Backbone of each chain as nested JSON, in Angstrom:
{
  "chains": [
    {"id": "A", "residues": [
      {"number": 1, "name": "MET", "atoms": {"N": [171.539, 52.193, 51.555], "CA": [170.889, 52.425, 50.472], "C": [170.522, 53.48, 50.144]}},
      {"number": 2, "name": "SER", "atoms": {"N": [169.779, 54.429, 50.943], "CA": [169.196, 55.571, 50.851], "C": [170.253, 56.716, 50.453]}},
      {"number": 3, "name": "SER", "atoms": {"N": [171.674, 56.282, 50.864], "CA": [172.654, 57.455, 50.445], "C": [173.035, 57.253, 48.933]}},
      {"number": 4, "name": "LEU", "atoms": {"N": [172.512, 56.52, 48.409], "CA": [172.623, 56.823, 46.735], "C": [171.834, 57.81, 46.465]}},
      {"number": 5, "name": "PHE", "atoms": {"N": [170.719, 58.095, 46.778], "CA": [170.063, 59.017, 46.378], "C": [169.732, 60.429, 46.941]}},
      {"number": 6, "name": "GLY", "atoms": {"N": [170.472, 60.367, 48.297], "CA": [170.481, 61.803, 48.867], "C": [169.272, 62.015, 49.649]}},
      {"number": 7, "name": "GLY", "atoms": {"N": [168.96, 62.911, 50.415], "CA": [167.979, 63.306, 51.486], "C": [166.951, 63.896, 50.673]}},
      {"number": 8, "name": "GLY", "atoms": {"N": [165.746, 63.998, 51.069], "CA": [164.517, 64.656, 50.536], "C": [163.94, 65.814, 51.122]}},
      {"number": 9, "name": "GLY", "atoms": {"N": [164.602, 66.489, 52.176], "CA": [164.073, 67.839, 52.622], "C": [162.979, 67.342, 53.913]}},
      {"number": 10, "name": "SER", "atoms": {"N": [162.656, 68.36, 54.16], "CA": [161.564, 68.067, 55.577], "C": [160.295, 67.45, 55.141]}},
      {"number": 11, "name": "SER", "atoms": {"N": [159.634, 67.042, 56.148], "CA": [158.608, 66.047, 55.781], "C": [157.268, 66.297, 56.385]}},
      {"number": 12, "name": "SER", "atoms": {"N": [157.412, 67.257, 57.344], "CA": [156.081, 67.271, 58.13], "C": [154.748, 67.872, 57.606]}},
      {"number": 13, "name": "SER", "atoms": {"N": [154.949, 68.833, 56.402], "CA": [154.036, 69.427, 55.826], "C": [153.013, 68.216, 55.176]}},
      {"number": 14, "name": "GLY", "atoms": {"N": [151.721, 68.551, 54.671], "CA": [150.752, 67.194, 54.831], "C": [150.653, 67.22, 52.989]}},
      {"number": 15, "name": "GLY", "atoms": {"N": [151.575, 67.812, 52.489], "CA": [151.569, 67.847, 50.902], "C": [152.12, 66.722, 50.737]}},
      {"number": 16, "name": "LEU", "atoms": {"N": [151.982, 66.39, 49.209], "CA": [152.822, 65.555, 48.348], "C": [153.52, 65.825, 47.518]}},
      {"number": 17, "name": "ASN", "atoms": {"N": [154.831, 65.803, 47.573], "CA": [155.824, 66.184, 46.73], "C": [156.122, 65.018, 45.796]}},
      {"number": 18, "name": "PRO", "atoms": {"N": [155.754, 65.169, 44.503], "CA": [155.952, 63.956, 43.624], "C": [157.42, 63.439, 43.419]}},
      {"number": 19, "name": "GLU", "atoms": {"N": [158.015, 64.696, 43.437], "CA": [159.656, 64.245, 43.375], "C": [160.181, 63.228, 44.436]}},
      {"number": 20, "name": "ARG", "atoms": {"N": [159.567, 63.376, 45.829], "CA": [160.121, 62.657, 46.758], "C": [159.515, 61.263, 46.792]}},
      {"number": 21, "name": "VAL", "atoms": {"N": [158.319, 61.428, 46.063], "CA": [157.605, 60.02, 46.077], "C": [158.349, 59.112, 44.884]}},
      {"number": 22, "name": "GLU", "atoms": {"N": [158.808, 59.73, 43.801], "CA": [159.44, 59.35, 42.779], "C": [160.622, 58.74, 42.857]}},
      {"number": 23, "name": "MET", "atoms": {"N": [161.659, 59.423, 44.176], "CA": [162.663, 58.93, 44.718], "C": [162.646, 57.6, 45.447]}},
      {"number": 24, "name": "ALA", "atoms": {"N": [161.551, 57.563, 46.36], "CA": [161.411, 56.627, 47.27], "C": [161.02, 55.304, 46.199]}},
      {"number": 25, "name": "LEU", "atoms": {"N": [160.103, 55.351, 45.398], "CA": [159.68, 54.538, 44.493], "C": [160.973, 53.793, 43.817]}},
      {"number": 26, "name": "THR", "atoms": {"N": [161.691, 54.839, 43.199], "CA": [163.179, 54.312, 42.62], "C": [163.874, 53.517, 43.332]}},
      {"number": 27, "name": "GLU", "atoms": {"N": [164.2, 54.092, 44.658], "CA": [165.011, 53.615, 45.595], "C": [164.386, 51.841, 45.814]}},
      {"number": 28, "name": "MET", "atoms": {"N": [163.191, 52.097, 45.854], "CA": [162.582, 50.674, 46.256], "C": [162.663, 49.561, 45.114]}},
      {"number": 29, "name": "ASP", "atoms": {"N": [162.533, 50.188, 43.759], "CA": [162.782, 49.422, 42.672], "C": [164.142, 48.844, 42.534]}},
      {"number": 30, "name": "THR", "atoms": {"N": [165.099, 49.726, 42.901], "CA": [166.394, 49.292, 42.904], "C": [166.577, 48.325, 43.752]}},
      {"number": 31, "name": "VAL", "atoms": {"N": [166.181, 48.237, 45.13], "CA": [166.524, 47.216, 46.082], "C": [165.694, 45.877, 45.483]}},
      {"number": 32, "name": "THR", "atoms": {"N": [164.381, 46.017, 45.003], "CA": [163.77, 44.863, 44.51], "C": [164.578, 44.309, 43.517]}},
      {"number": 33, "name": "ASP", "atoms": {"N": [164.881, 44.9, 42.704], "CA": [165.778, 44.581, 41.402], "C": [167.042, 43.742, 42.015]}},
      {"number": 34, "name": "LEU", "atoms": {"N": [167.576, 44.278, 42.812], "CA": [169.108, 43.889, 43.356], "C": [168.518, 42.555, 43.945]}},
      {"number": 35, "name": "PHE", "atoms": {"N": [167.359, 42.259, 44.941], "CA": [167.03, 41.151, 45.453], "C": [166.761, 40.16, 44.54]}},
      {"number": 36, "name": "ASN", "atoms": {"N": [166.051, 40.46, 43.421], "CA": [165.578, 39.264, 42.321], "C": [166.846, 38.785, 41.609]}},
      {"number": 37, "name": "ARG", "atoms": {"N": [167.77, 39.822, 41.248], "CA": [169.016, 39.19, 40.572], "C": [169.76, 38.41, 41.412]}},
      {"number": 38, "name": "MET", "atoms": {"N": [169.781, 38.786, 42.539], "CA": [170.561, 37.88, 43.764], "C": [170.259, 36.583, 43.684]}},
      {"number": 39, "name": "VAL", "atoms": {"N": [168.522, 36.495, 44.016], "CA": [168.245, 35.192, 44.005], "C": [168.417, 34.414, 42.797]}},
      {"number": 40, "name": "SER", "atoms": {"N": [168.194, 34.962, 41.606], "CA": [168.471, 34.36, 40.331], "C": [169.949, 33.858, 40.179]}},
      {"number": 41, "name": "SER", "atoms": {"N": [170.984, 34.735, 40.303], "CA": [172.441, 34.498, 40.409], "C": [172.666, 33.423, 41.279]}},
      {"number": 42, "name": "CYS", "atoms": {"N": [172.19, 33.405, 42.489], "CA": [172.527, 32.396, 43.566], "C": [171.931, 31.196, 43.22]}},
      {"number": 43, "name": "GLN", "atoms": {"N": [170.913, 31.196, 42.56], "CA": [170.258, 29.833, 42.396], "C": [171.07, 29.226, 41.142]}},
      {"number": 44, "name": "ASN", "atoms": {"N": [171.725, 30.039, 40.368], "CA": [172.321, 29.178, 39.336], "C": [173.64, 28.74, 39.825]}},
      {"number": 45, "name": "LYS", "atoms": {"N": [174.285, 29.392, 40.597], "CA": [175.529, 29.231, 41.343], "C": [175.332, 27.905, 42.209]}},
      {"number": 46, "name": "CYS", "atoms": {"N": [174.528, 27.975, 43.027], "CA": [174.472, 27.013, 44.141], "C": [173.443, 25.681, 44.083]}},
      {"number": 47, "name": "ILE", "atoms": {"N": [172.397, 26.105, 43.147], "CA": [171.546, 24.759, 43.401], "C": [171.733, 24.069, 41.813]}},
      {"number": 48, "name": "ALA", "atoms": {"N": [172.276, 22.772, 41.769], "CA": [172.35, 22.141, 40.636], "C": [171.292, 21.09, 40.299]}},
      {"number": 49, "name": "ARG", "atoms": {"N": [170.512, 20.552, 41.478], "CA": [169.641, 19.467, 41.279], "C": [168.436, 19.74, 41.876]}},
      {"number": 50, "name": "TYR", "atoms": {"N": [167.157, 19.134, 41.242], "CA": [165.916, 19.184, 42.076], "C": [165.406, 17.956, 42.254]}},
      {"number": 51, "name": "ALA", "atoms": {"N": [166.398, 16.98, 42.778], "CA": [166.183, 15.589, 43.24], "C": [165.082, 15.55, 44.512]}},
      {"number": 52, "name": "GLU", "atoms": {"N": [165.583, 16.617, 45.375], "CA": [164.952, 16.856, 46.504], "C": [164.191, 18.103, 46.953]}},
      {"number": 53, "name": "ALA", "atoms": {"N": [163.192, 18.182, 47.639], "CA": [162.494, 19.528, 47.991], "C": [163.352, 20.604, 48.947]}},
      {"number": 54, "name": "ASP", "atoms": {"N": [164.032, 19.87, 49.788], "CA": [164.771, 20.676, 50.766], "C": [166.131, 20.938, 50.169]}},
      {"number": 55, "name": "LEU", "atoms": {"N": [166.554, 22.204, 50.773], "CA": [168.057, 22.548, 50.531], "C": [169.083, 21.773, 51.361]}},
      {"number": 56, "name": "SER", "atoms": {"N": [170.024, 21.156, 50.786], "CA": [170.913, 20.426, 51.212], "C": [171.849, 21.52, 52.194]}},
      {"number": 57, "name": "LYS", "atoms": {"N": [172.636, 20.897, 53.169], "CA": [173.669, 21.762, 53.897], "C": [174.353, 22.363, 53.077]}},
      {"number": 58, "name": "GLY", "atoms": {"N": [175.037, 21.6, 51.948], "CA": [175.772, 22.7, 51.006], "C": [175.248, 23.498, 50.499]}},
      {"number": 59, "name": "GLU", "atoms": {"N": [174.038, 23.474, 49.912], "CA": [173.391, 24.434, 49.301], "C": [173.127, 25.661, 50.216]}},
      {"number": 60, "name": "ALA", "atoms": {"N": [172.855, 25.282, 51.496], "CA": [172.295, 26.241, 52.165], "C": [173.49, 27.347, 52.398]}},
      {"number": 61, "name": "VAL", "atoms": {"N": [174.872, 26.428, 52.764], "CA": [175.869, 27.377, 52.996], "C": [176.498, 27.971, 51.924]}},
      {"number": 62, "name": "CYS", "atoms": {"N": [176.226, 27.536, 50.702], "CA": [176.485, 28.293, 49.429], "C": [175.709, 29.451, 49.326]}},
      {"number": 63, "name": "ILE", "atoms": {"N": [174.459, 29.344, 49.676], "CA": [173.551, 30.606, 49.41], "C": [174.055, 31.595, 50.251]}},
      {"number": 64, "name": "ASP", "atoms": {"N": [174.326, 31.367, 51.631], "CA": [174.876, 32.566, 52.473], "C": [175.921, 33.277, 52.064]}},
      {"number": 65, "name": "ARG", "atoms": {"N": [177.078, 32.145, 51.233], "CA": [178.199, 32.795, 50.817], "C": [177.852, 33.867, 49.961]}},
      {"number": 66, "name": "CYS", "atoms": {"N": [176.994, 33.153, 48.905], "CA": [176.775, 33.873, 47.562], "C": [176.029, 35.127, 48.023]}},
      {"number": 67, "name": "VAL", "atoms": {"N": [175.139, 35.192, 48.984], "CA": [174.494, 36.675, 49.147], "C": [175.548, 37.662, 49.582]}},
      {"number": 68, "name": "SER", "atoms": {"N": [176.333, 37.144, 50.436], "CA": [177.605, 37.835, 50.999], "C": [178.338, 38.751, 49.959]}},
      {"number": 69, "name": "LYS", "atoms": {"N": [178.847, 37.62, 49.015], "CA": [179.844, 38.055, 47.95], "C": [179.085, 38.962, 47.091]}},
      {"number": 70, "name": "TYR", "atoms": {"N": [177.87, 38.493, 46.664], "CA": [177.054, 39.529, 45.985], "C": [176.822, 41.125, 46.379]}},
      {"number": 71, "name": "HIS", "atoms": {"N": [176.516, 41.107, 47.616], "CA": [176.69, 42.55, 48.249], "C": [178.007, 43.225, 48.191]}},
      {"number": 72, "name": "GLU", "atoms": {"N": [178.862, 42.399, 48.577], "CA": [180.4, 42.897, 48.295], "C": [180.569, 43.791, 46.81]}},
      {"number": 73, "name": "VAL", "atoms": {"N": [180.061, 42.54, 45.817], "CA": [180.542, 43.055, 44.521], "C": [179.584, 44.283, 44.179]}},
      {"number": 74, "name": "TYR", "atoms": {"N": [178.321, 44.404, 44.577], "CA": [177.245, 45.54, 44.706], "C": [178.254, 46.548, 45.23]}},
      {"number": 75, "name": "GLY", "atoms": {"N": [178.695, 46.69, 46.105], "CA": [179.296, 47.728, 46.758], "C": [180.496, 48.195, 46.019]}},
      {"number": 76, "name": "LYS", "atoms": {"N": [181.257, 47.495, 45.498], "CA": [182.65, 47.86, 44.743], "C": [182.348, 48.436, 43.726]}},
      {"number": 77, "name": "VAL", "atoms": {"N": [181.079, 47.592, 42.683], "CA": [180.927, 48.174, 41.388], "C": [180.507, 49.465, 41.64]}},
      {"number": 78, "name": "GLY", "atoms": {"N": [179.804, 49.706, 42.458], "CA": [179.346, 51.187, 42.895], "C": [180.119, 52.137, 43.298]}},
      {"number": 79, "name": "ASP", "atoms": {"N": [181.051, 51.725, 44.11], "CA": [182.356, 52.569, 44.163], "C": [183.056, 53.1, 42.98]}},
      {"number": 80, "name": "LYS", "atoms": {"N": [183.429, 51.999, 42.23], "CA": [183.997, 52.153, 40.776], "C": [183.195, 53.257, 39.981]}},
      {"number": 81, "name": "LEU", "atoms": {"N": [181.669, 53.253, 40.022], "CA": [181.189, 54.159, 39.381], "C": [180.98, 55.42, 39.971]}},
      {"number": 82, "name": "LYS", "atoms": {"N": [181.015, 55.558, 41.152], "CA": [181.231, 56.867, 41.721], "C": [182.475, 57.805, 41.527]}},
      {"number": 83, "name": "VAL", "atoms": {"N": [183.41, 56.941, 41.594], "CA": [184.707, 57.196, 41.138], "C": [184.76, 57.945, 39.737]}},
      {"number": 84, "name": "ARG", "atoms": {"N": [184.216, 57.218, 38.912], "CA": [184.224, 57.514, 37.44], "C": [183.387, 58.573, 37.089]}},
      {"number": 85, "name": "GLY", "atoms": {"N": [182.125, 58.722, 38.055], "CA": [181.296, 59.821, 37.749], "C": [182.184, 61.25, 38.443]}},
      {"number": 86, "name": "GLU", "atoms": {"N": [182.711, 60.93, 39.388], "CA": [183.682, 62.201, 39.723], "C": [184.668, 62.597, 39.004]}},
      {"number": 87, "name": "GLN", "atoms": {"N": [185.14, 61.966, 38.425], "CA": [186.392, 62.097, 37.537], "C": [185.624, 62.683, 36.324]}},
      {"number": 88, "name": "LYS", "atoms": {"N": [184.673, 62.423, 35.679], "CA": [184.036, 62.872, 34.369], "C": [183.625, 64.552, 34.762]}},
      {"number": 89, "name": "SER", "atoms": {"N": [183.058, 64.813, 35.925], "CA": [182.67, 66.173, 36.291], "C": [183.958, 66.739, 36.773]}}
    ]},
    {"id": "B", "residues": [
      {"number": 1, "name": "MET", "atoms": {"N": [165.887, 50.709, 53.439], "CA": [165.084, 51.979, 52.861], "C": [164.425, 52.468, 53.854]}},
      {"number": 2, "name": "ASP", "atoms": {"N": [164.368, 54.173, 53.561], "CA": [163.941, 54.915, 54.765], "C": [162.487, 55.654, 54.237]}},
      {"number": 3, "name": "PHE", "atoms": {"N": [161.353, 55.262, 54.761], "CA": [160.417, 56.081, 54.384], "C": [159.937, 57.141, 55.407]}},
      {"number": 4, "name": "THR", "atoms": {"N": [160.621, 57.186, 56.334], "CA": [160.204, 57.845, 57.494], "C": [160.275, 59.443, 57.081]}},
      {"number": 5, "name": "GLY", "atoms": {"N": [160.988, 59.884, 56.294], "CA": [161.067, 61.213, 55.936], "C": [159.816, 61.766, 54.92]}},
      {"number": 6, "name": "LEU", "atoms": {"N": [158.985, 61.166, 54.957], "CA": [157.797, 61.417, 53.977], "C": [156.653, 61.626, 54.784]}},
      {"number": 7, "name": "SER", "atoms": {"N": [155.908, 62.661, 54.206], "CA": [154.59, 62.788, 54.682], "C": [153.491, 61.992, 54.697]}},
      {"number": 8, "name": "ASN", "atoms": {"N": [152.575, 62.074, 55.63], "CA": [151.323, 60.923, 55.388], "C": [150.845, 60.791, 54.195]}},
      {"number": 9, "name": "ALA", "atoms": {"N": [150.398, 61.848, 53.384], "CA": [150.108, 61.632, 52.005], "C": [150.858, 60.951, 51.185]}},
      {"number": 10, "name": "GLU", "atoms": {"N": [152.009, 61.225, 51.429], "CA": [153.073, 60.767, 50.496], "C": [152.931, 59.138, 50.848]}},
      {"number": 11, "name": "GLN", "atoms": {"N": [153.281, 58.766, 52.077], "CA": [153.258, 57.45, 52.654], "C": [152.179, 56.648, 52.018]}},
      {"number": 12, "name": "ALA", "atoms": {"N": [150.76, 57.241, 52.092], "CA": [149.607, 56.498, 51.678], "C": [149.731, 56.236, 50.432]}},
      {"number": 13, "name": "HIS", "atoms": {"N": [150.088, 57.126, 49.44], "CA": [150.294, 57.116, 47.926], "C": [151.372, 56.016, 47.623]}},
      {"number": 14, "name": "ILE", "atoms": {"N": [152.439, 56.162, 48.307], "CA": [153.386, 55.111, 47.983], "C": [152.845, 53.616, 48.42]}},
      {"number": 15, "name": "ASN", "atoms": {"N": [152.264, 53.457, 49.454], "CA": [152.043, 52.241, 49.999], "C": [151.118, 51.444, 48.901]}},
      {"number": 16, "name": "LYS", "atoms": {"N": [150.247, 52.348, 48.305], "CA": [149.428, 51.861, 47.096], "C": [150.3, 51.377, 46.067]}},
      {"number": 17, "name": "LEU", "atoms": {"N": [151.192, 52.3, 45.739], "CA": [152.213, 51.897, 44.615], "C": [152.919, 50.773, 44.994]}},
      {"number": 18, "name": "VAL", "atoms": {"N": [153.31, 50.901, 46.045], "CA": [154.223, 49.685, 46.458], "C": [153.39, 48.421, 46.428]}},
      {"number": 19, "name": "GLU", "atoms": {"N": [152.163, 48.257, 46.784], "CA": [151.277, 46.976, 46.783], "C": [151.287, 46.602, 45.225]}},
      {"number": 20, "name": "LYS", "atoms": {"N": [151.087, 47.525, 44.381], "CA": [150.947, 47.114, 42.995], "C": [152.022, 46.552, 42.567]}},
      {"number": 21, "name": "ARG", "atoms": {"N": [153.129, 47.278, 42.922], "CA": [154.494, 46.733, 42.347], "C": [154.824, 45.236, 42.844]}},
      {"number": 22, "name": "GLN", "atoms": {"N": [154.671, 45.137, 44.236], "CA": [154.896, 43.665, 44.615], "C": [154.08, 42.815, 44.086]}},
      {"number": 23, "name": "PHE", "atoms": {"N": [152.675, 42.888, 43.665], "CA": [151.991, 42.143, 43.266], "C": [152.615, 41.73, 41.661]}},
      {"number": 24, "name": "GLN", "atoms": {"N": [152.743, 42.91, 40.957], "CA": [153.675, 42.619, 39.578], "C": [154.668, 41.65, 39.723]}},
      {"number": 25, "name": "GLY", "atoms": {"N": [155.577, 42.016, 40.94], "CA": [156.958, 41.405, 40.782], "C": [156.395, 39.831, 41.343]}},
      {"number": 26, "name": "PHE", "atoms": {"N": [155.453, 39.703, 42.079], "CA": [155.088, 38.275, 42.433], "C": [154.645, 37.509, 40.932]}},
      {"number": 27, "name": "LEU", "atoms": {"N": [153.822, 38.348, 39.973], "CA": [153.455, 37.681, 38.97], "C": [154.767, 37.032, 37.921]}},
      {"number": 28, "name": "THR", "atoms": {"N": [155.703, 38.221, 38.001], "CA": [156.868, 38.031, 37.322], "C": [157.425, 36.81, 37.755]}},
      {"number": 29, "name": "MET", "atoms": {"N": [157.668, 36.795, 39.14], "CA": [158.424, 35.634, 39.558], "C": [157.984, 34.369, 39.398]}},
      {"number": 30, "name": "TYR", "atoms": {"N": [156.487, 34.274, 39.389], "CA": [155.748, 33.192, 39.096], "C": [156.168, 32.674, 37.439]}},
      {"number": 31, "name": "GLY", "atoms": {"N": [156.127, 33.522, 36.64], "CA": [156.359, 33.185, 35.178], "C": [157.949, 32.672, 34.971]}},
      {"number": 32, "name": "LYS", "atoms": {"N": [158.626, 33.231, 35.688], "CA": [160.079, 32.862, 35.823], "C": [160.218, 31.548, 36.108]}},
      {"number": 33, "name": "LEU", "atoms": {"N": [159.661, 31.384, 37.48], "CA": [159.9, 29.896, 38.114], "C": [159.199, 28.866, 37.395]}},
      {"number": 34, "name": "VAL", "atoms": {"N": [158.144, 29.135, 36.636], "CA": [157.417, 27.858, 35.781], "C": [158.46, 27.664, 34.415]}},
      {"number": 35, "name": "GLU", "atoms": {"N": [159.031, 28.794, 34.051], "CA": [159.949, 28.476, 32.679], "C": [161.101, 27.724, 33.225]}},
      {"number": 36, "name": "LYS", "atoms": {"N": [161.741, 27.9, 34.579], "CA": [162.875, 27.581, 35.023], "C": [162.684, 25.873, 35.37]}},
      {"number": 37, "name": "CYS", "atoms": {"N": [161.521, 25.684, 36.165], "CA": [161.11, 24.157, 36.168], "C": [160.897, 23.55, 35.02]}},
      {"number": 38, "name": "PHE", "atoms": {"N": [160.151, 24.103, 34.121], "CA": [159.73, 23.306, 32.972], "C": [161.114, 22.863, 32.138]}},
      {"number": 39, "name": "ASN", "atoms": {"N": [161.856, 24.002, 32.042], "CA": [163.477, 23.742, 31.294], "C": [164.18, 22.61, 32.179]}},
      {"number": 40, "name": "THR", "atoms": {"N": [164.068, 22.704, 33.318], "CA": [164.894, 21.635, 34.312], "C": [163.889, 20.317, 34.061]}},
      {"number": 41, "name": "CYS", "atoms": {"N": [162.916, 20.307, 34.349], "CA": [162.321, 18.868, 34.427], "C": [161.768, 18.118, 33.393]}},
      {"number": 42, "name": "CYS", "atoms": {"N": [161.255, 18.862, 32.324], "CA": [160.344, 18.186, 31.259], "C": [161.075, 18.022, 30.104]}},
      {"number": 43, "name": "ASN", "atoms": {"N": [161.787, 16.942, 29.997], "CA": [162.424, 16.554, 28.745], "C": [161.953, 15.571, 28.066]}},
      {"number": 44, "name": "ASP", "atoms": {"N": [160.748, 15.044, 28.446], "CA": [160.358, 13.897, 27.606], "C": [159.008, 13.908, 26.874]}},
      {"number": 45, "name": "PHE", "atoms": {"N": [159.154, 14.196, 25.583], "CA": [157.822, 14.601, 25.038], "C": [157.253, 13.432, 24.296]}},
      {"number": 46, "name": "THR", "atoms": {"N": [157.344, 12.312, 24.805], "CA": [156.553, 11.109, 24.429], "C": [154.899, 11.079, 24.639]}},
      {"number": 47, "name": "SER", "atoms": {"N": [154.674, 11.881, 25.764], "CA": [153.027, 12.021, 26.031], "C": [152.963, 13.383, 26.379]}},
      {"number": 48, "name": "LYS", "atoms": {"N": [151.377, 13.403, 26.424], "CA": [151.01, 14.949, 26.578], "C": [150.771, 15.656, 28.053]}},
      {"number": 49, "name": "SER", "atoms": {"N": [150.927, 14.393, 28.8], "CA": [150.835, 14.843, 30.215], "C": [152.035, 14.465, 31.175]}},
      {"number": 50, "name": "LEU", "atoms": {"N": [152.542, 15.14, 32.141], "CA": [153.799, 14.9, 33.026], "C": [153.71, 13.551, 33.406]}},
      {"number": 51, "name": "SER", "atoms": {"N": [154.92, 13.069, 33.537], "CA": [155.052, 11.824, 33.998], "C": [155.294, 11.896, 35.538]}},
      {"number": 52, "name": "SER", "atoms": {"N": [154.935, 10.696, 36.397], "CA": [155.291, 11.027, 37.899], "C": [156.745, 11.478, 38.106]}},
      {"number": 53, "name": "LYS", "atoms": {"N": [157.651, 11.189, 37.459], "CA": [158.976, 11.481, 37.725], "C": [159.093, 13.102, 37.489]}},
      {"number": 54, "name": "GLU", "atoms": {"N": [158.459, 13.464, 36.338], "CA": [158.442, 14.715, 35.996], "C": [157.912, 15.664, 37.033]}},
      {"number": 55, "name": "GLU", "atoms": {"N": [156.67, 15.097, 37.193], "CA": [155.73, 16.0, 38.381], "C": [156.573, 16.049, 39.618]}},
      {"number": 56, "name": "GLN", "atoms": {"N": [157.074, 14.934, 40.176], "CA": [158.068, 14.917, 41.465], "C": [159.178, 16.236, 41.129]}},
      {"number": 57, "name": "CYS", "atoms": {"N": [159.718, 15.914, 40.092], "CA": [160.817, 17.111, 39.727], "C": [160.274, 18.538, 39.739]}},
      {"number": 58, "name": "VAL", "atoms": {"N": [159.236, 18.714, 39.338], "CA": [158.528, 19.959, 39.231], "C": [158.015, 20.55, 40.745]}},
      {"number": 59, "name": "ASN", "atoms": {"N": [157.675, 19.625, 41.554], "CA": [157.247, 19.821, 42.89], "C": [158.535, 20.331, 43.644]}},
      {"number": 60, "name": "ASN", "atoms": {"N": [159.549, 19.492, 43.39], "CA": [160.787, 19.771, 44.101], "C": [161.52, 21.298, 43.826]}},
      {"number": 61, "name": "CYS", "atoms": {"N": [161.471, 21.344, 42.441], "CA": [161.95, 22.536, 41.643], "C": [161.126, 23.734, 42.352]}},
      {"number": 62, "name": "ALA", "atoms": {"N": [159.806, 23.848, 42.645], "CA": [158.93, 24.902, 43.15], "C": [159.362, 24.995, 44.726]}},
      {"number": 63, "name": "GLU", "atoms": {"N": [159.419, 23.824, 45.322], "CA": [159.562, 23.892, 46.744], "C": [160.997, 24.583, 47.014]}},
      {"number": 64, "name": "LYS", "atoms": {"N": [161.864, 23.764, 46.533], "CA": [163.365, 24.277, 46.447], "C": [163.387, 25.848, 46.417]}},
      {"number": 65, "name": "PHE", "atoms": {"N": [162.852, 26.324, 45.278], "CA": [163.098, 27.889, 44.805], "C": [162.685, 28.69, 46.08]}},
      {"number": 66, "name": "MET", "atoms": {"N": [161.487, 28.433, 46.628], "CA": [160.805, 28.906, 47.838], "C": [161.704, 28.815, 48.875]}},
      {"number": 67, "name": "LYS", "atoms": {"N": [162.099, 27.819, 49.157], "CA": [163.2, 27.742, 50.446], "C": [164.504, 28.7, 50.126]}},
      {"number": 68, "name": "HIS", "atoms": {"N": [164.82, 28.602, 49.042], "CA": [166.121, 29.223, 48.448], "C": [165.546, 30.879, 48.594]}},
      {"number": 69, "name": "SER", "atoms": {"N": [164.557, 31.257, 48.113], "CA": [164.288, 32.663, 48.007], "C": [163.961, 33.28, 49.686]}},
      {"number": 70, "name": "GLU", "atoms": {"N": [163.305, 32.436, 50.544], "CA": [163.401, 32.622, 51.748], "C": [164.705, 32.843, 52.482]}},
      {"number": 71, "name": "ARG", "atoms": {"N": [165.824, 32.098, 52.245], "CA": [167.19, 31.889, 52.746], "C": [167.766, 33.309, 52.345]}},
      {"number": 72, "name": "VAL", "atoms": {"N": [167.708, 33.285, 50.682], "CA": [168.307, 34.689, 50.457], "C": [167.689, 36.047, 51.093]}},
      {"number": 73, "name": "SER", "atoms": {"N": [166.449, 36.035, 51.267], "CA": [165.378, 37.25, 51.86], "C": [166.063, 37.323, 53.07]}},
      {"number": 74, "name": "ALA", "atoms": {"N": [166.312, 36.205, 54.204], "CA": [166.727, 36.435, 55.492], "C": [167.92, 36.917, 55.597]}},
      {"number": 75, "name": "ARG", "atoms": {"N": [169.099, 36.504, 54.579], "CA": [170.508, 36.853, 54.816], "C": [170.6, 38.455, 54.149]}},
      {"number": 76, "name": "PHE", "atoms": {"N": [169.784, 38.825, 53.066], "CA": [169.65, 40.147, 52.567], "C": [169.151, 41.102, 53.741]}},
      {"number": 77, "name": "ALA", "atoms": {"N": [168.109, 40.706, 54.442], "CA": [167.589, 41.297, 55.18], "C": [168.749, 41.935, 56.512]}},
      {"number": 78, "name": "GLU", "atoms": {"N": [169.655, 40.568, 56.788], "CA": [170.384, 40.969, 57.665], "C": [171.537, 42.089, 57.262]}},
      {"number": 79, "name": "MET", "atoms": {"N": [171.813, 41.865, 55.875], "CA": [172.783, 42.708, 55.452], "C": [172.384, 43.949, 55.387]}},
      {"number": 80, "name": "ASN", "atoms": {"N": [171.173, 44.191, 55.002], "CA": [170.732, 45.511, 54.875], "C": [170.574, 46.282, 56.456]}},
      {"number": 81, "name": "ALA", "atoms": {"N": [170.307, 45.475, 57.239], "CA": [170.485, 45.915, 58.747], "C": [171.649, 46.28, 59.219]}},
      {"number": 82, "name": "GLU", "atoms": {"N": [172.539, 45.454, 58.793], "CA": [174.186, 45.841, 59.251], "C": [174.432, 47.123, 58.454]}},
      {"number": 83, "name": "ILE", "atoms": {"N": [174.056, 47.415, 57.288], "CA": [174.495, 48.61, 56.307], "C": [173.674, 49.663, 57.04]}},
      {"number": 84, "name": "MET", "atoms": {"N": [172.382, 49.876, 57.185], "CA": [171.646, 50.944, 57.829], "C": [172.402, 51.206, 59.079]}},
      {"number": 85, "name": "SER", "atoms": {"N": [172.428, 50.201, 59.989], "CA": [173.117, 50.63, 61.285], "C": [174.357, 51.257, 61.356]}},
      {"number": 86, "name": "GLY", "atoms": {"N": [175.366, 51.007, 60.114], "CA": [176.451, 51.537, 59.981], "C": [176.548, 52.836, 59.524]}},
      {"number": 87, "name": "GLN", "atoms": {"N": [175.309, 52.904, 58.355], "CA": [175.138, 54.515, 57.983], "C": [174.757, 55.197, 59.175]}},
      {"number": 88, "name": "LYS", "atoms": {"N": [173.777, 54.937, 59.978], "CA": [173.266, 55.847, 60.894], "C": [174.325, 56.465, 62.032]}},
      {"number": 89, "name": "ASN", "atoms": {"N": [175.517, 55.132, 62.234], "CA": [176.448, 55.565, 63.194], "C": [177.256, 56.506, 62.72]}},
      {"number": 90, "name": "MET", "atoms": {"N": [177.46, 56.394, 61.302], "CA": [178.119, 57.622, 60.681], "C": [177.709, 58.81, 60.788]}},
      {"number": 91, "name": "SER", "atoms": {"N": [176.361, 58.894, 60.235], "CA": [175.985, 60.33, 60.063], "C": [175.361, 60.959, 61.488]}},
      {"number": 92, "name": "GLY", "atoms": {"N": [175.294, 59.903, 62.497], "CA": [174.721, 60.589, 63.918], "C": [176.077, 61.097, 64.603]}}
    ]}
  ]
}
């Protein structure tokens, strides 16, 4: 995930580089956003009823597959956007 | 996410901001969950208070969501670990 934003340069000085902090926070926000959307989408796709408090076996399996597919889509869309970006420049 | 390339001052600063964002994230999630469970479970407006059926539905909704969220979290962490180790192998 950090390859999206590139490296930040050397670290061991005790200073505070606002740009690096900004990058790290942006990365964190991106991952958090991905996670939240994944939870929401997989809930819509996999959980239809609230008659019980526990996840059924079917729902559990659906969730595992949903997470896997979501990740794949994330990668594929990212690749497409990268190619697009390279073509433009 | 790799925070190891940052200085101590930056780490401390980031930790504070991360905590604040996590708290905000929690509050947002709470609001969305309430909305979801309300929309799913409460369809009978002949009374001011929740019927026992509605109450049970809301309980189930909240618990189920938390279990769902935990499961997604576990799978997500596994995927990320795979990706990270894949990246390290490529760059190392």
